[in-house]
Backbone as JSON, one array per atom type, in Angstrom:
{
  "sequence": "XXXXXXXXXXXXXXXXXXXXXXXXXXXXXXXXXXXXXXXXXXXXXXXXXXXXXXXXXXXXXXXXXXXXXXXXXXXXXXXXXXXXXXXXXXXXXXXXXXXXXXXXXXX",
  "N": [[45.47, 101.34, 15.04], [48.12, 99.18, 15.93], [49.58, 95.88, 15.81], [51.59, 93.95, 17.69], [53.42, 91.26, 16.4], [54.35, 88.16, 17.55], [56.97, 85.78, 16.64], [57.31, 82.82, 17.37], [59.76, 80.03, 16.95], [60.16, 76.59, 16.34], [62.46, 74.14, 17.98], [65.4, 73.36, 16.55], [66.8, 70.14, 15.38], [69.48, 68.23, 17.3], [72.88, 67.0, 17.9], [74.8, 64.74, 16.5], [74.14, 62.07, 15.48], [70.94, 60.33, 15.52], [69.28, 60.54, 18.6], [68.02, 60.42, 22.04], [67.63, 63.05, 22.83], [67.02, 64.38, 20.64], [64.5, 63.27, 20.09], [63.17, 64.14, 22.11], [63.1, 66.83, 21.72], [61.59, 66.87, 19.06], [59.22, 65.97, 20.28], [58.75, 68.12, 21.81], [58.49, 70.01, 19.85], [56.1, 69.34, 18.7], [54.21, 69.84, 20.73], [54.28, 72.68, 21.0], [52.91, 74.31, 18.89], [50.04, 73.79, 19.69], [50.16, 74.91, 22.23], [50.9, 77.4, 21.74], [48.8, 78.57, 20.24], [46.84, 79.9, 21.81], [47.62, 82.24, 22.63], [47.36, 85.54, 21.71], [48.22, 86.98, 18.8], [50.49, 85.51, 18.09], [52.53, 83.39, 16.09], [53.41, 80.19, 15.19], [56.49, 79.05, 14.18], [57.47, 76.17, 12.65], [60.36, 74.34, 12.66], [61.81, 72.46, 10.2], [62.97, 69.23, 10.61], [64.12, 67.99, 8.62], [65.57, 69.79, 7.07], [68.3, 69.97, 8.07], [68.74, 67.31, 8.86], [70.09, 64.21, 7.68], [68.12, 62.0, 5.53], [68.75, 59.54, 5.0], [70.48, 58.61, 6.58], [70.0, 59.52, 9.14], [71.73, 61.51, 10.34], [73.42, 64.54, 11.28], [75.02, 67.17, 9.24], [78.49, 68.42, 9.97], [78.6, 70.64, 8.47], [76.52, 72.0, 8.51], [75.78, 72.25, 11.27], [78.37, 73.07, 13.23], [79.1, 71.96, 15.88], [77.06, 70.37, 16.12], [75.19, 71.34, 17.29], [74.92, 74.19, 17.35], [74.29, 76.48, 14.74], [75.87, 76.71, 11.45], [77.72, 78.74, 9.14], [76.53, 77.8, 6.55], [74.47, 76.28, 7.85], [72.86, 78.44, 8.98], [71.45, 79.89, 6.82], [69.61, 77.88, 6.09], [67.69, 77.96, 8.16], [67.27, 80.77, 8.36], [66.12, 81.78, 6.04], [63.68, 80.52, 5.35], [62.28, 81.45, 7.54], [62.41, 84.24, 7.3], [60.86, 84.23, 5.12], [58.33, 83.66, 6.04], [58.09, 85.6, 8.06], [57.82, 87.82, 6.36], [55.45, 87.16, 4.9], [53.79, 87.5, 7.43], [53.85, 90.2, 7.98], [53.08, 91.15, 5.4], [50.17, 90.18, 5.55], [49.38, 91.47, 7.78], [49.99, 94.11, 7.23], [47.76, 94.35, 5.05], [45.43, 93.88, 6.21], [45.65, 95.75, 8.21], [45.13, 98.22, 6.54], [42.77, 97.81, 5.38], [41.21, 97.9, 7.78], [41.24, 100.64, 8.19], [39.8, 101.62, 6.32], [38.3, 103.54, 3.48], [39.56, 106.7, 2.92], [38.29, 109.66, 4.19], [36.58, 112.31, 2.37]],
  "CA": [[45.8, 100.38, 16.06], [49.28, 98.39, 15.23], [49.56, 94.8, 16.57], [52.76, 93.34, 17.45], [53.48, 89.68, 16.18], [55.59, 87.67, 17.96], [56.91, 84.38, 15.8], [58.15, 81.55, 17.77], [60.29, 79.2, 16.51], [60.61, 75.35, 17.05], [63.81, 73.88, 18.19], [66.29, 72.58, 15.63], [67.47, 68.7, 15.81], [70.83, 68.43, 17.55], [73.55, 65.8, 17.91], [75.32, 64.2, 15.27], [73.62, 60.99, 15.34], [69.83, 60.11, 16.18], [69.55, 60.44, 19.91], [66.66, 60.68, 22.74], [67.44, 64.51, 22.96], [66.29, 64.85, 19.51], [63.35, 62.74, 20.67], [62.32, 65.25, 23.11], [63.03, 68.32, 20.87], [60.55, 66.78, 18.42], [57.87, 65.83, 21.08], [58.22, 69.57, 22.35], [58.01, 70.87, 18.84], [54.89, 68.94, 18.31], [53.36, 70.54, 21.29], [54.18, 74.02, 20.92], [51.5, 74.76, 18.06], [48.83, 73.81, 20.37], [50.25, 75.74, 23.57], [50.86, 78.97, 21.44], [47.61, 78.94, 19.58], [45.86, 80.67, 22.46], [48.4, 83.52, 22.79], [47.02, 86.45, 20.63], [49.35, 87.7, 17.82], [51.61, 84.69, 18.0], [52.67, 82.49, 15.27], [54.69, 79.47, 15.28], [57.3, 78.58, 12.82], [57.89, 74.98, 12.71], [61.77, 74.11, 12.24], [61.67, 71.13, 9.76], [63.94, 68.74, 11.1], [64.82, 67.61, 7.67], [66.54, 70.75, 6.76], [69.29, 69.44, 8.79], [68.85, 65.94, 9.17], [70.18, 63.32, 6.43], [67.11, 61.03, 5.68], [69.13, 58.15, 4.55], [71.02, 57.65, 7.8], [69.93, 60.47, 10.13], [73.03, 62.12, 10.63], [73.64, 66.22, 10.85], [76.62, 67.57, 9.08], [79.01, 69.48, 10.57], [78.85, 71.7, 7.78], [75.08, 72.82, 8.92], [76.12, 72.57, 12.61], [79.78, 72.67, 13.49], [79.29, 71.09, 16.86], [75.8, 69.31, 16.02], [74.05, 72.11, 18.44], [75.01, 75.47, 16.86], [74.26, 76.71, 13.34], [77.2, 77.24, 10.98], [77.64, 79.64, 8.27], [75.64, 76.97, 5.69], [73.21, 75.97, 8.31], [72.1, 79.6, 9.4], [70.66, 80.2, 6.0], [68.58, 76.99, 5.94], [66.56, 78.24, 8.99], [66.64, 82.12, 8.26], [65.29, 81.72, 4.71], [62.01, 80.24, 5.81], [61.7, 82.21, 8.72], [62.19, 85.25, 6.62], [59.7, 84.12, 4.34], [57.37, 83.51, 7.15], [57.68, 87.04, 8.64], [57.3, 88.77, 5.11], [54.07, 86.76, 4.95], [52.92, 87.95, 8.28], [53.78, 91.54, 7.68], [51.95, 91.58, 4.35], [48.96, 89.96, 5.93], [49.09, 92.61, 8.79], [49.45, 95.39, 6.54], [46.76, 94.23, 4.21], [44.37, 93.83, 7.17], [45.46, 97.18, 8.89], [44.93, 98.92, 5.71], [41.51, 97.26, 5.38], [40.45, 98.31, 8.87], [41.14, 102.04, 8.16], [39.08, 102.05, 5.49], [38.49, 104.66, 2.62], [39.67, 108.12, 3.37], [37.06, 110.86, 3.96], [36.92, 113.22, 1.03]],
  "C": [[47.1, 99.47, 15.6], [49.38, 97.17, 16.48], [50.91, 94.13, 16.4], [52.56, 91.69, 17.38], [54.48, 89.02, 16.63], [55.51, 85.91, 17.17], [57.85, 83.5, 16.7], [58.35, 80.35, 17.09], [60.21, 77.78, 17.05], [62.12, 75.06, 17.16], [64.3, 73.17, 17.33], [66.69, 71.1, 16.23], [68.95, 69.23, 16.61], [71.49, 66.93, 17.9], [74.0, 65.08, 16.56], [74.44, 63.21, 14.42], [71.95, 61.01, 15.98], [70.11, 59.83, 17.65], [68.3, 60.75, 20.78], [66.63, 62.17, 23.05], [66.85, 64.91, 21.71], [64.77, 64.42, 19.6], [62.56, 63.6, 21.32], [62.32, 66.54, 22.69], [61.78, 67.93, 19.86], [59.19, 66.47, 19.01], [57.63, 67.24, 21.64], [57.86, 70.4, 21.14], [56.6, 70.41, 18.48], [53.81, 69.66, 19.21], [53.0, 71.54, 21.3], [53.28, 74.68, 20.07], [50.51, 74.92, 19.11], [48.9, 75.01, 21.72], [50.06, 77.27, 23.08], [49.73, 79.52, 20.98], [46.74, 79.71, 20.41], [46.54, 82.03, 22.97], [48.21, 84.35, 21.61], [48.37, 86.93, 20.03], [50.62, 87.13, 17.92], [51.36, 83.48, 16.99], [53.5, 81.62, 15.56], [55.26, 78.96, 14.15], [57.93, 77.26, 13.24], [59.37, 74.67, 12.16], [61.74, 72.52, 11.7], [62.97, 70.41, 9.64], [64.81, 68.2, 9.89], [65.67, 68.62, 6.78], [68.01, 70.4, 6.97], [69.75, 67.84, 8.81], [68.88, 64.98, 8.1], [69.06, 62.23, 6.48], [67.71, 59.68, 5.52], [69.65, 57.44, 5.95], [70.82, 58.59, 9.2], [70.82, 61.15, 10.89], [72.91, 63.94, 10.4], [74.93, 66.35, 10.26], [77.05, 68.39, 9.69], [79.12, 70.72, 9.92], [77.55, 72.71, 8.06], [75.28, 73.08, 10.56], [77.51, 72.09, 13.06], [79.94, 71.99, 14.45], [78.02, 70.46, 16.99], [75.02, 70.11, 17.02], [73.92, 73.49, 17.35], [75.11, 75.71, 15.32], [75.65, 77.25, 12.82], [76.9, 77.95, 9.82], [76.62, 78.93, 6.79], [74.61, 76.69, 6.29], [72.17, 77.22, 8.66], [70.95, 79.91, 8.21], [69.35, 79.31, 5.7], [67.4, 77.22, 6.78], [66.23, 79.77, 8.68], [65.97, 82.31, 6.97], [64.25, 81.53, 4.9], [61.6, 81.14, 6.52], [61.51, 83.61, 8.16], [60.82, 85.34, 5.99], [58.45, 84.35, 5.02], [56.84, 84.94, 7.68], [57.3, 87.99, 7.5], [56.0, 88.61, 4.86], [53.31, 87.48, 6.07], [52.77, 89.29, 8.04], [52.82, 91.95, 6.64], [50.6, 91.42, 4.8], [48.42, 90.99, 7.05], [48.87, 94.0, 7.97], [48.35, 95.27, 5.44], [45.33, 94.45, 5.18], [44.47, 95.28, 7.96], [44.98, 98.16, 7.87], [43.26, 98.97, 5.48], [40.47, 97.95, 6.47], [40.46, 99.88, 8.78], [40.07, 102.35, 7.25], [39.26, 102.84, 4.39], [38.77, 105.72, 3.44], [38.39, 108.93, 3.1], [37.48, 111.85, 3.13], [36.64, 114.52, 1.83]]
}
């Protein structure tokens, strides 16, 4: 039996400067893990805002999000690489569990 794993991801921050929308996004991301925990075969991938937000002044660079909403060529890998690592880990765990559930082949 194969199980489909859905990987929901958090919402990245937006806006060049700190703003109320970022606060709502952070609040939503804080709620999502609990809300998704009851859905079978679902994993929450939290988007770490510090990947995009400069800790010294709270700004987002146009190099990461060209319009401060959509990821640019340099911003995409910042999100995609950790997401790919998470998916690879989930697949590895799934394949390990799947092969263990099959047991040893009969001779």
